[in-house]
Structure formats: structure tokens, C-alpha cells
CHARMM-style PDB file with segment names, atoms N, HN, CA, C and O in Angstrom:
ATOM      1  N   MET     1      94.602 105.867 119.240  1.00  0.00      PROA
ATOM      2  CA  MET     1      94.215 106.327 117.917  1.00  0.00      PROA
ATOM      3  C   MET     1      95.451 106.623 117.058  1.00  0.00      PROA
ATOM      4  O   MET     1      95.413 106.483 115.836  1.00  0.00      PROA
ATOM      5  N   LYS     2      96.550 107.034 117.712  1.00  0.00      PROA
ATOM      6  HN  LYS     2      96.581 107.148 118.705  1.00  0.00      PROA
ATOM      7  CA  LYS     2      97.759 107.340 116.950  1.00  0.00      PROA
ATOM      8  C   LYS     2      98.287 106.093 116.243  1.00  0.00      PROA
ATOM      9  O   LYS     2      98.730 106.174 115.097  1.00  0.00      PROA
ATOM     10  N   ALA     3      98.243 104.940 116.914  1.00  0.00      PROA
ATOM     11  HN  ALA     3      97.884 104.874 117.844  1.00  0.00      PROA
ATOM     12  CA  ALA     3      98.726 103.701 116.293  1.00  0.00      PROA
ATOM     13  C   ALA     3      97.883 103.348 115.075  1.00  0.00      PROA
ATOM     14  O   ALA     3      98.419 102.952 114.040  1.00  0.00      PROA
ATOM     15  N   LEU     4      96.566 103.490 115.193  1.00  0.00      PROA
ATOM     16  HN  LEU     4      96.131 103.812 116.034  1.00  0.00      PROA
ATOM     17  CA  LEU     4      95.672 103.213 114.065  1.00  0.00      PROA
ATOM     18  C   LEU     4      95.967 104.156 112.906  1.00  0.00      PROA
ATOM     19  O   LEU     4      95.971 103.741 111.747  1.00  0.00      PROA
ATOM     20  N   HSD     5      96.214 105.425 113.218  1.00  0.00      PROA
ATOM     21  HN  HSD     5      96.211 105.763 114.160  1.00  0.00      PROA
ATOM     22  CA  HSD     5      96.538 106.420 112.193  1.00  0.00      PROA
ATOM     23  C   HSD     5      97.844 106.051 111.483  1.00  0.00      PROA
ATOM     24  O   HSD     5      97.930 106.152 110.259  1.00  0.00      PROA
ATOM     25  N   MET     6      98.846 105.630 112.232  1.00  0.00      PROA
ATOM     26  HN  MET     6      98.775 105.548 113.226  1.00  0.00      PROA
ATOM     27  CA  MET     6     100.135 105.271 111.631  1.00  0.00      PROA
ATOM     28  C   MET     6     100.010 104.020 110.763  1.00  0.00      PROA
ATOM     29  O   MET     6     100.622 103.947 109.697  1.00  0.00      PROA
ATOM     30  N   ILE     7      99.230 103.043 111.202  1.00  0.00      PROA
ATOM     31  HN  ILE     7      98.733 103.103 112.068  1.00  0.00      PROA
ATOM     32  CA  ILE     7      98.998 101.840 110.396  1.00  0.00      PROA
ATOM     33  C   ILE     7      98.279 102.206 109.110  1.00  0.00      PROA
ATOM     34  O   ILE     7      98.618 101.707 108.037  1.00  0.00      PROA
ATOM     35  N   ALA     8      97.276 103.087 109.220  1.00  0.00      PROA
ATOM     36  HN  ALA     8      97.000 103.493 110.092  1.00  0.00      PROA
ATOM     37  CA  ALA     8      96.530 103.512 108.039  1.00  0.00      PROA
ATOM     38  C   ALA     8      97.441 104.228 107.048  1.00  0.00      PROA
ATOM     39  O   ALA     8      97.368 103.980 105.845  1.00  0.00      PROA
ATOM     40  N   ILE     9      98.293 105.110 107.546  1.00  0.00      PROA
ATOM     41  HN  ILE     9      98.352 105.311 108.524  1.00  0.00      PROA
ATOM     42  CA  ILE     9      99.223 105.820 106.658  1.00  0.00      PROA
ATOM     43  C   ILE     9     100.163 104.828 105.971  1.00  0.00      PROA
ATOM     44  O   ILE     9     100.405 104.935 104.769  1.00  0.00      PROA
ATOM     45  N   LEU    10     100.688 103.875 106.722  1.00  0.00      PROA
ATOM     46  HN  LEU    10     100.491 103.788 107.699  1.00  0.00      PROA
ATOM     47  CA  LEU    10     101.580 102.870 106.147  1.00  0.00      PROA
ATOM     48  C   LEU    10     100.882 102.082 105.040  1.00  0.00      PROA
ATOM     49  O   LEU    10     101.459 101.862 103.975  1.00  0.00      PROA
ATOM     50  N   LEU    11      99.642 101.656 105.289  1.00  0.00      PROA
ATOM     51  HN  LEU    11      99.173 101.835 106.154  1.00  0.00      PROA
ATOM     52  CA  LEU    11      98.915 100.883 104.279  1.00  0.00      PROA
ATOM     53  C   LEU    11      98.579 101.723 103.050  1.00  0.00      PROA
ATOM     54  O   LEU    11      98.610 101.215 101.929  1.00  0.00      PROA
ATOM     55  N   VAL    12      98.262 102.993 103.244  1.00  0.00      PROA
ATOM     56  HN  VAL    12      98.236 103.406 104.154  1.00  0.00      PROA
ATOM     57  CA  VAL    12      97.984 103.864 102.098  1.00  0.00      PROA
ATOM     58  C   VAL    12      99.260 104.085 101.287  1.00  0.00      PROA
ATOM     59  O   VAL    12      99.209 104.135 100.058  1.00  0.00      PROA
ATOM     60  N   ILE    13     100.390 104.217 101.953  1.00  0.00      PROA
ATOM     61  HN  ILE    13     100.432 104.177 102.951  1.00  0.00      PROA
ATOM     62  CA  ILE    13     101.665 104.349 101.239  1.00  0.00      PROA
ATOM     63  C   ILE    13     101.955 103.081 100.441  1.00  0.00      PROA
ATOM     64  O   ILE    13     102.378 103.156  99.287  1.00  0.00      PROA
ATOM     65  N   VAL    14     101.731 101.916 101.051  1.00  0.00      PROA
ATOM     66  HN  VAL    14     101.387 101.855 101.988  1.00  0.00      PROA
ATOM     67  CA  VAL    14     101.917 100.646 100.335  1.00  0.00      PROA
ATOM     68  C   VAL    14     101.023 100.603  99.099  1.00  0.00      PROA
ATOM     69  O   VAL    14     101.465 100.201  98.022  1.00  0.00      PROA
ATOM     70  N   GLY    15      99.767 101.019  99.254  1.00  0.00      PROA
ATOM     71  HN  GLY    15      99.408 101.346 100.129  1.00  0.00      PROA
ATOM     72  CA  GLY    15      98.844 101.040  98.121  1.00  0.00      PROA
ATOM     73  C   GLY    15      99.300 101.993  97.029  1.00  0.00      PROA
ATOM     74  O   GLY    15      99.221 101.673  95.843  1.00  0.00      PROA
ATOM     75  N   ALA    16      99.776 103.162  97.433  1.00  0.00      PROA
ATOM     76  HN  ALA    16      99.839 103.422  98.396  1.00  0.00      PROA
ATOM     77  CA  ALA    16     100.247 104.141  96.452  1.00  0.00      PROA
ATOM     78  C   ALA    16     101.480 103.630  95.706  1.00  0.00      PROA
ATOM     79  O   ALA    16     101.588 103.786  94.490  1.00  0.00      PROA
ATOM     80  N   LEU    17     102.398 103.023  96.438  1.00  0.00      PROA
ATOM     81  HN  LEU    17     102.310 102.895  97.426  1.00  0.00      PROA
ATOM     82  CA  LEU    17     103.585 102.461  95.783  1.00  0.00      PROA
ATOM     83  C   LEU    17     103.204 101.330  94.838  1.00  0.00      PROA
ATOM     84  O   LEU    17     103.790 101.193  93.765  1.00  0.00      PROA
ATOM     85  N   ASN    18     102.230 100.525  95.228  1.00  0.00      PROA
ATOM     86  HN  ASN    18     101.754 100.636  96.100  1.00  0.00      PROA
ATOM     87  CA  ASN    18     101.758  99.448  94.362  1.00  0.00      PROA
ATOM     88  C   ASN    18     101.208 100.017  93.055  1.00  0.00      PROA
ATOM     89  O   ASN    18     101.507  99.497  91.980  1.00  0.00      PROA
ATOM     90  N   TRP    19     100.417 101.068  93.137  1.00  0.00      PROA
ATOM     91  HN  TRP    19     100.173 101.491  94.010  1.00  0.00      PROA
ATOM     92  CA  TRP    19      99.876 101.699  91.929  1.00  0.00      PROA
ATOM     93  C   TRP    19     100.993 102.264  91.063  1.00  0.00      PROA
ATOM     94  O   TRP    19     100.945 102.154  89.838  1.00  0.00      PROA
ATOM     95  N   GLY    20     101.998 102.868  91.689  1.00  0.00      PROA
ATOM     96  HN  GLY    20     102.037 102.958  92.684  1.00  0.00      PROA
ATOM     97  CA  GLY    20     103.127 103.408  90.928  1.00  0.00      PROA
ATOM     98  C   GLY    20     103.912 102.326  90.212  1.00  0.00      PROA
ATOM     99  O   GLY    20     104.252 102.469  89.037  1.00  0.00      PROA
ATOM    100  N   VAL    21     104.202 101.239  90.923  1.00  0.00      PROA
ATOM    101  HN  VAL    21     103.926 101.122  91.877  1.00  0.00      PROA
ATOM    102  CA  VAL    21     104.924 100.116  90.309  1.00  0.00      PROA
ATOM    103  C   VAL    21     104.094  99.515  89.184  1.00  0.00      PROA
ATOM    104  O   VAL    21     104.629  99.184  88.126  1.00  0.00      PROA
ATOM    105  N   LEU    22     102.798  99.373  89.404  1.00  0.00      PROA
ATOM    106  HN  LEU    22     102.364  99.642  90.264  1.00  0.00      PROA
ATOM    107  CA  LEU    22     101.911  98.822  88.375  1.00  0.00      PROA
ATOM    108  C   LEU    22     101.914  99.698  87.125  1.00  0.00      PROA
ATOM    109  O   LEU    22     101.982  99.187  86.007  1.00  0.00      PROA
ATOM    110  N   ALA    23     101.843 101.005  87.309  1.00  0.00      PROA
ATOM    111  HN  ALA    23     101.788 101.420  88.218  1.00  0.00      PROA
ATOM    112  CA  ALA    23     101.825 101.919  86.165  1.00  0.00      PROA
ATOM    113  C   ALA    23     103.149 101.900  85.402  1.00  0.00      PROA
ATOM    114  O   ALA    23     103.160 101.983  84.174  1.00  0.00      PROA
ATOM    115  N   LEU    24     104.245 101.794  86.116  1.00  0.00      PROA
ATOM    116  HN  LEU    24     104.236 101.727  87.114  1.00  0.00      PROA
ATOM    117  CA  LEU    24     105.555 101.853  85.470  1.00  0.00      PROA
ATOM    118  C   LEU    24     106.005 100.528  84.868  1.00  0.00      PROA
ATOM    119  O   LEU    24     106.694 100.512  83.848  1.00  0.00      PROA
ATOM    120  N   THR    25     105.620  99.416  85.495  1.00  0.00      PROA
ATOM    121  HN  THR    25     105.060  99.429  86.323  1.00  0.00      PROA
ATOM    122  CA  THR    25     106.161  98.125  85.071  1.00  0.00      PROA
ATOM    123  C   THR    25     105.111  97.108  84.654  1.00  0.00      PROA
ATOM    124  O   THR    25     105.439  96.115  84.006  1.00  0.00      PROA
ATOM    125  N   GLY    26     103.854  97.339  85.014  1.00  0.00      PROA
ATOM    126  HN  GLY    26     103.587  98.146  85.540  1.00  0.00      PROA
ATOM    127  CA  GLY    26     102.805  96.372  84.723  1.00  0.00      PROA
ATOM    128  C   GLY    26     102.755  95.226  85.721  1.00  0.00      PROA
ATOM    129  O   GLY    26     101.984  94.284  85.540  1.00  0.00      PROA
ATOM    130  N   TRP    27     103.563  95.294  86.767  1.00  0.00      PROA
ATOM    131  HN  TRP    27     104.190  96.059  86.913  1.00  0.00      PROA
ATOM    132  CA  TRP    27     103.624  94.248  87.787  1.00  0.00      PROA
ATOM    133  C   TRP    27     103.061  94.810  89.083  1.00  0.00      PROA
ATOM    134  O   TRP    27     103.329  95.960  89.432  1.00  0.00      PROA
ATOM    135  N   GLU    28     102.280  94.005  89.797  1.00  0.00      PROA
ATOM    136  HN  GLU    28     102.062  93.071  89.514  1.00  0.00      PROA
ATOM    137  CA  GLU    28     101.743  94.494  91.061  1.00  0.00      PROA
ATOM    138  C   GLU    28     102.206  93.641  92.227  1.00  0.00      PROA
ATOM    139  O   GLU    28     102.449  92.442  92.090  1.00  0.00      PROA
ATOM    140  N   VAL    29     102.321  94.280  93.360  1.00  0.00      PROA
ATOM    141  HN  VAL    29     102.124  95.254  93.471  1.00  0.00      PROA
ATOM    142  CA  VAL    29     102.846  93.642  94.558  1.00  0.00      PROA
ATOM    143  C   VAL    29     101.988  92.450  94.975  1.00  0.00      PROA
ATOM    144  O   VAL    29     102.515  91.489  95.536  1.00  0.00      PROA
ATOM    145  N   GLY    30     100.699  92.485  94.719  1.00  0.00      PROA
ATOM    146  HN  GLY    30     100.271  93.266  94.263  1.00  0.00      PROA
ATOM    147  CA  GLY    30      99.805  91.388  95.078  1.00  0.00      PROA
ATOM    148  C   GLY    30     100.196  90.059  94.461  1.00  0.00      PROA
ATOM    149  O   GLY    30      99.808  89.004  94.962  1.00  0.00      PROA
ATOM    150  N   GLN    31     100.957  90.097  93.381  1.00  0.00      PROA
ATOM    151  HN  GLN    31     101.273  90.954  92.973  1.00  0.00      PROA
ATOM    152  CA  GLN    31     101.409  88.860  92.744  1.00  0.00      PROA
ATOM    153  C   GLN    31     102.378  88.088  93.638  1.00  0.00      PROA
ATOM    154  O   GLN    31     102.545  86.879  93.475  1.00  0.00      PROA
ATOM    155  N   LEU    32     103.008  88.773  94.566  1.00  0.00      PROA
ATOM    156  HN  LEU    32     102.872  89.755  94.698  1.00  0.00      PROA
ATOM    157  CA  LEU    32     103.885  88.095  95.523  1.00  0.00      PROA
ATOM    158  C   LEU    32     103.101  87.139  96.413  1.00  0.00      PROA
ATOM    159  O   LEU    32     103.650  86.160  96.918  1.00  0.00      PROA
ATOM    160  N   PHE    33     101.825  87.424  96.602  1.00  0.00      PROA
ATOM    161  HN  PHE    33     101.379  88.219  96.192  1.00  0.00      PROA
ATOM    162  CA  PHE    33     100.981  86.638  97.504  1.00  0.00      PROA
ATOM    163  C   PHE    33     100.028  85.726  96.754  1.00  0.00      PROA
ATOM    164  O   PHE    33      99.048  85.252  97.329  1.00  0.00      PROA
ATOM    165  N   GLY    34     100.295  85.473  95.488  1.00  0.00      PROA
ATOM    166  HN  GLY    34     101.091  85.858  95.021  1.00  0.00      PROA
ATOM    167  CA  GLY    34      99.476  84.542  94.725  1.00  0.00      PROA
ATOM    168  C   GLY    34      98.503  85.195  93.770  1.00  0.00      PROA
ATOM    169  O   GLY    34      97.604  84.526  93.260  1.00  0.00      PROA
ATOM    170  N   GLY    35      98.655  86.476  93.512  1.00  0.00      PROA
ATOM    171  HN  GLY    35      99.386  87.019  93.926  1.00  0.00      PROA
ATOM    172  CA  GLY    35      97.777  87.163  92.571  1.00  0.00      PROA
ATOM    173  C   GLY    35      96.527  87.709  93.234  1.00  0.00      PROA
ATOM    174  O   GLY    35      96.326  87.567  94.440  1.00  0.00      PROA
ATOM    175  N   MET    36      95.688  88.340  92.415  1.00  0.00      PROA
ATOM    176  HN  MET    36      95.851  88.456  91.435  1.00  0.00      PROA
ATOM    177  CA  MET    36      94.489  89.017  92.916  1.00  0.00      PROA
ATOM    178  C   MET    36      93.483  88.071  93.558  1.00  0.00      PROA
ATOM    179  O   MET    36      92.722  88.488  94.431  1.00  0.00      PROA
ATOM    180  N   GLU    37      93.463  86.820  93.148  1.00  0.00      PROA
ATOM    181  HN  GLU    37      94.081  86.481  92.439  1.00  0.00      PROA
ATOM    182  CA  GLU    37      92.469  85.878  93.666  1.00  0.00      PROA
ATOM    183  C   GLU    37      92.878  85.246  94.992  1.00  0.00      PROA
ATOM    184  O   GLU    37      92.052  84.603  95.641  1.00  0.00      PROA
ATOM    185  N   ALA    38      94.117  85.410  95.406  1.00  0.00      PROA
ATOM    186  HN  ALA    38      94.788  85.932  94.879  1.00  0.00      PROA
ATOM    187  CA  ALA    38      94.588  84.819  96.659  1.00  0.00      PROA
ATOM    188  C   ALA    38      93.968  85.548  97.845  1.00  0.00      PROA
ATOM    189  O   ALA    38      93.802  86.768  97.819  1.00  0.00      PROA
ATOM    190  N   THR    39      93.635  84.804  98.865  1.00  0.00      PROA
ATOM    191  HN  THR    39      93.771  83.813  98.886  1.00  0.00      PROA
ATOM    192  CA  THR    39      93.005  85.372 100.055  1.00  0.00      PROA
ATOM    193  C   THR    39      93.892  86.424 100.708  1.00  0.00      PROA
ATOM    194  O   THR    39      93.397  87.464 101.142  1.00  0.00      PROA
ATOM    195  N   VAL    40      95.187  86.169 100.785  1.00  0.00      PROA
ATOM    196  HN  VAL    40      95.589  85.324 100.433  1.00  0.00      PROA
ATOM    197  CA  VAL    40      96.107  87.126 101.403  1.00  0.00      PROA
ATOM    198  C   VAL    40      96.084  88.449 100.646  1.00  0.00      PROA
ATOM    199  O   VAL    40      96.038  89.513 101.264  1.00  0.00      PROA
ATOM    200  N   SER    41      96.116  88.397  99.328  1.00  0.00      PROA
ATOM    201  HN  SER    41      96.154  87.533  98.826  1.00  0.00      PROA
ATOM    202  CA  SER    41      96.070  89.619  98.519  1.00  0.00      PROA
ATOM    203  C   SER    41      94.773  90.371  98.751  1.00  0.00      PROA
ATOM    204  O   SER    41      94.779  91.592  98.910  1.00  0.00      PROA
ATOM    205  N   LYS    42      93.662  89.650  98.772  1.00  0.00      PROA
ATOM    206  HN  LYS    42      93.658  88.658  98.643  1.00  0.00      PROA
ATOM    207  CA  LYS    42      92.370  90.301  98.990  1.00  0.00      PROA
ATOM    208  C   LYS    42      92.323  90.987 100.348  1.00  0.00      PROA
ATOM    209  O   LYS    42      91.826  92.107 100.462  1.00  0.00      PROA
ATOM    210  N   VAL    43      92.835  90.323 101.375  1.00  0.00      PROA
ATOM    211  HN  VAL    43      93.238  89.413 101.283  1.00  0.00      PROA
ATOM    212  CA  VAL    43      92.848  90.918 102.717  1.00  0.00      PROA
ATOM    213  C   VAL    43      93.696  92.185 102.724  1.00  0.00      PROA
ATOM    214  O   VAL    43      93.290  93.194 103.300  1.00  0.00      PROA
ATOM    215  N   ILE    44      94.866  92.145 102.094  1.00  0.00      PROA
ATOM    216  HN  ILE    44      95.196  91.324 101.626  1.00  0.00      PROA
ATOM    217  CA  ILE    44      95.731  93.325 102.041  1.00  0.00      PROA
ATOM    218  C   ILE    44      95.043  94.457 101.293  1.00  0.00      PROA
ATOM    219  O   ILE    44      95.060  95.598 101.754  1.00  0.00      PROA
ATOM    220  N   TYR    45      94.436  94.162 100.145  1.00  0.00      PROA
ATOM    221  HN  TYR    45      94.422  93.235  99.770  1.00  0.00      PROA
ATOM    222  CA  TYR    45      93.749  95.204  99.382  1.00  0.00      PROA
ATOM    223  C   TYR    45      92.566  95.772 100.159  1.00  0.00      PROA
ATOM    224  O   TYR    45      92.316  96.976 100.097  1.00  0.00      PROA
ATOM    225  N   ILE    46      91.840  94.937 100.882  1.00  0.00      PROA
ATOM    226  HN  ILE    46      92.044  93.959 100.932  1.00  0.00      PROA
ATOM    227  CA  ILE    46      90.728  95.419 101.705  1.00  0.00      PROA
ATOM    228  C   ILE    46      91.252  96.329 102.813  1.00  0.00      PROA
ATOM    229  O   ILE    46      90.671  97.383 103.072  1.00  0.00      PROA
ATOM    230  N   LEU    47      92.342  95.934 103.469  1.00  0.00      PROA
ATOM    231  HN  LEU    47      92.814  95.078 103.259  1.00  0.00      PROA
ATOM    232  CA  LEU    47      92.921  96.772 104.524  1.00  0.00      PROA
ATOM    233  C   LEU    47      93.417  98.106 103.972  1.00  0.00      PROA
ATOM    234  O   LEU    47      93.257  99.139 104.622  1.00  0.00      PROA
ATOM    235  N   VAL    48      94.014  98.095 102.788  1.00  0.00      PROA
ATOM    236  HN  VAL    48      94.145  97.256 102.260  1.00  0.00      PROA
ATOM    237  CA  VAL    48      94.455  99.345 102.155  1.00  0.00      PROA
ATOM    238  C   VAL    48      93.247 100.232 101.861  1.00  0.00      PROA
ATOM    239  O   VAL    48      93.296 101.439 102.096  1.00  0.00      PROA
ATOM    240  N   GLY    49      92.166  99.646 101.350  1.00  0.00      PROA
ATOM    241  HN  GLY    49      92.127  98.666 101.158  1.00  0.00      PROA
ATOM    242  CA  GLY    49      90.953 100.416 101.067  1.00  0.00      PROA
ATOM    243  C   GLY    49      90.334 101.001 102.319  1.00  0.00      PROA
ATOM    244  O   GLY    49      89.937 102.166 102.328  1.00  0.00      PROA
ATOM    245  N   ILE    50      90.246 100.208 103.378  1.00  0.00      PROA
ATOM    246  HN  ILE    50      90.568  99.262 103.371  1.00  0.00      PROA
ATOM    247  CA  ILE    50      89.704 100.700 104.649  1.00  0.00      PROA
ATOM    248  C   ILE    50      90.589 101.813 105.205  1.00  0.00      PROA
ATOM    249  O   ILE    50      90.085 102.795 105.751  1.00  0.00      PROA
ATOM    250  N   SER    51      91.898 101.663 105.067  1.00  0.00      PROA
ATOM    251  HN  SER    51      92.307 100.865 104.624  1.00  0.00      PROA
ATOM    252  CA  SER    51      92.824 102.697 105.531  1.00  0.00      PROA
ATOM    253  C   SER    51      92.620 103.999 104.773  1.00  0.00      PROA
ATOM    254  O   SER    51      92.647 105.081 105.360  1.00  0.00      PROA
ATOM    255  N   GLY    52      92.416 103.889 103.468  1.00  0.00      PROA
ATOM    256  HN  GLY    52      92.394 103.011 102.991  1.00  0.00      PROA
ATOM    257  CA  GLY    52      92.145 105.086 102.670  1.00  0.00      PROA
ATOM    258  C   GLY    52      90.881 105.790 103.125  1.00  0.00      PROA
ATOM    259  O   GLY    52      90.856 107.016 103.234  1.00  0.00      PROA
ATOM    260  N   LEU    53      89.829 105.022 103.391  1.00  0.00      PROA
ATOM    261  HN  LEU    53      89.849 104.026 103.302  1.00  0.00      PROA
ATOM    262  CA  LEU    53      88.581 105.614 103.885  1.00  0.00      PROA
ATOM    263  C   LEU    53      88.780 106.241 105.260  1.00  0.00      PROA
ATOM    264  O   LEU    53      88.284 107.336 105.521  1.00  0.00      PROA
ATOM    265  N   LEU    54      89.499 105.556 106.134  1.00  0.00      PROA
ATOM    266  HN  LEU    54      89.903 104.666 105.921  1.00  0.00      PROA
ATOM    267  CA  LEU    54      89.765 106.092 107.467  1.00  0.00      PROA
ATOM    268  C   LEU    54      90.483 107.429 107.370  1.00  0.00      PROA
ATOM    269  O   LEU    54      90.099 108.392 108.034  1.00  0.00      PROA
ATOM    270  N   LEU    55      91.519 107.492 106.548  1.00  0.00      PROA
ATOM    271  HN  LEU    55      91.830 106.710 106.008  1.00  0.00      PROA
ATOM    272  CA  LEU    55      92.259 108.745 106.398  1.00  0.00      PROA
ATOM    273  C   LEU    55      91.421 109.819 105.723  1.00  0.00      PROA
ATOM    274  O   LEU    55      91.550 111.000 106.046  1.00  0.00      PROA
ATOM    275  N   LEU    56      90.571 109.427 104.798  1.00  0.00      PROA
ATOM    276  HN  LEU    56      90.465 108.467 104.536  1.00  0.00      PROA
ATOM    277  CA  LEU    56      89.698 110.388 104.132  1.00  0.00      PROA
ATOM    278  C   LEU    56      88.833 111.130 105.147  1.00  0.00      PROA
ATOM    279  O   LEU    56      88.632 112.340 105.038  1.00  0.00      PROA
ATOM    280  N   PHE    57      88.328 110.397 106.127  1.00  0.00      PROA
ATOM    281  HN  PHE    57      88.492 109.414 106.215  1.00  0.00      PROA
ATOM    282  CA  PHE    57      87.403 110.993 107.086  1.00  0.00      PROA
ATOM    283  C   PHE    57      88.066 111.517 108.355  1.00  0.00      PROA
ATOM    284  O   PHE    57      87.447 112.305 109.070  1.00  0.00      PROA
ATOM    285  N   THR    58      89.299 111.114 108.667  1.00  0.00      PROA
ATOM    286  HN  THR    58      89.801 110.473 108.086  1.00  0.00      PROA
ATOM    287  CA  THR    58      89.911 111.533 109.928  1.00  0.00      PROA
ATOM    288  C   THR    58      91.178 112.357 109.763  1.00  0.00      PROA
ATOM    289  O   THR    58      91.658 112.931 110.741  1.00  0.00      PROA
ATOM    290  N   HSD    59      91.727 112.433 108.581  1.00  0.00      PROA
ATOM    291  HN  HSD    59      91.337 111.966 107.787  1.00  0.00      PROA
ATOM    292  CA  HSD    59      93.039 113.056 108.405  1.00  0.00      PROA
ATOM    293  C   HSD    59      93.055 114.519 108.837  1.00  0.00      PROA
ATOM    294  O   HSD    59      93.986 114.943 109.521  1.00  0.00      PROA
ATOM    295  N   LYS    60      92.072 115.279 108.462  1.00  0.00      PROA
ATOM    296  HN  LYS    60      91.315 114.935 107.906  1.00  0.00      PROA
ATOM    297  CA  LYS    60      92.091 116.706 108.779  1.00  0.00      PROA
ATOM    298  C   LYS    60      92.144 116.937 110.285  1.00  0.00      PROA
ATOM    299  O   LYS    60      92.824 117.852 110.749  1.00  0.00      PROA
ATOM    300  N   GLY    61      91.437 116.122 111.043  1.00  0.00      PROA
ATOM    301  HN  GLY    61      90.884 115.379 110.667  1.00  0.00      PROA
ATOM    302  CA  GLY    61      91.466 116.262 112.496  1.00  0.00      PROA
ATOM    303  C   GLY    61      92.773 115.793 113.112  1.00  0.00      PROA
ATOM    304  O   GLY    61      93.167 116.289 114.167  1.00  0.00      PROA
ATOM    305  N   ASP    62      93.452 114.847 112.475  1.00  0.00      PROA
ATOM    306  HN  ASP    62      93.132 114.444 111.618  1.00  0.00      PROA
ATOM    307  CA  ASP    62      94.699 114.293 113.007  1.00  0.00      PROA
ATOM    308  C   ASP    62      95.934 115.074 112.573  1.00  0.00      PROA
ATOM    309  O   ASP    62      96.941 115.074 113.280  1.00  0.00      PROA
ATOM    310  N   CYS    63      95.872 115.728 111.441  1.00  0.00      PROA
ATOM    311  HN  CYS    63      95.053 115.728 110.866  1.00  0.00      PROA
ATOM    312  CA  CYS    63      97.046 116.373 110.849  1.00  0.00      PROA
ATOM    313  C   CYS    63      97.201 117.801 111.371  1.00  0.00      PROA
ATOM    314  O   CYS    63      96.282 118.613 111.267  1.00  0.00      PROA
ATOM    315  N   LYS    64      98.355 118.091 111.923  1.00  0.00      PROA
ATOM    316  HN  LYS    64      99.101 117.431 112.007  1.00  0.00      PROA
ATOM    317  CA  LYS    64      98.607 119.431 112.457  1.00  0.00      PROA
ATOM    318  C   LYS    64      98.677 120.472 111.341  1.00  0.00      PROA
ATOM    319  O   LYS    64      98.287 121.620 111.552  1.00  0.00      PROA
ATOM    320  N   GLN    65      99.165 120.094 110.162  1.00  0.00      PROA
ATOM    321  HN  GLN    65      99.483 119.161 109.991  1.00  0.00      PROA
ATOM    322  CA  GLN    65      99.277 121.038 109.056  1.00  0.00      PROA
ATOM    323  C   GLN    65      97.920 121.357 108.442  1.00  0.00      PROA
ATOM    324  O   GLN    65      97.731 122.437 107.882  1.00  0.00      PROA
ATOM    325  N   CYS    66      96.966 120.416 108.542  1.00  0.00      PROA
ATOM    326  HN  CYS    66      97.119 119.539 108.996  1.00  0.00      PROA
ATOM    327  CA  CYS    66      95.653 120.623 107.936  1.00  0.00      PROA
ATOM    328  C   CYS    66      94.674 121.320 108.880  1.00  0.00      PROA
ATOM    329  O   CYS    66      93.645 121.834 108.442  1.00  0.00      PROA
ATOM    330  N   SER    67      94.992 121.337 110.168  1.00  0.00      PROA
ATOM    331  HN  SER    67      95.828 120.920 110.525  1.00  0.00      PROA
ATOM    332  CA  SER    67      94.063 121.915 111.153  1.00  0.00      PROA
ATOM    333  C   SER    67      94.070 123.417 111.104  1.00  0.00      PROA
ATOM    334  OT1 SER    67      93.348 124.063 111.864  1.00  0.00      PROA
TER     335      SER     67
END
């Protein structure tokens, strides 16, 4: 479960950085993979979304500071 938690945190950080870059520059990381319509971009965005949901429901139990 620890590996899944670490992957989820990494993907959520990637998503957060993408939003920050988008807000500051108008450019998004997904454009590196062919834009929003590219299959690779969609898979990455889906994984980031699933990671966010996973952390939403499991973070309090996993985090020593939140327990």
C-alpha cells in the first residue's frame, strides 16, 4: 500500500504543478504528449484524477500528521 500511496502523491504533485504552470504561462504539460486529445495525455490525466480520489479517501489514515 505504501508504493501505491507514493505513486498517488507523485501524480497529484504532477497535477498540481501542471495547474500552476497553466495558470502562470497558459501552457500545460499535456501538450508535450500531443495535447488534450492524445491518448497518452488522457491516460495521465485519468491517473492523476484517480490518485486525487485515492488520497482524498485514504490520506488521513496514511498520514502520521493527520492521525
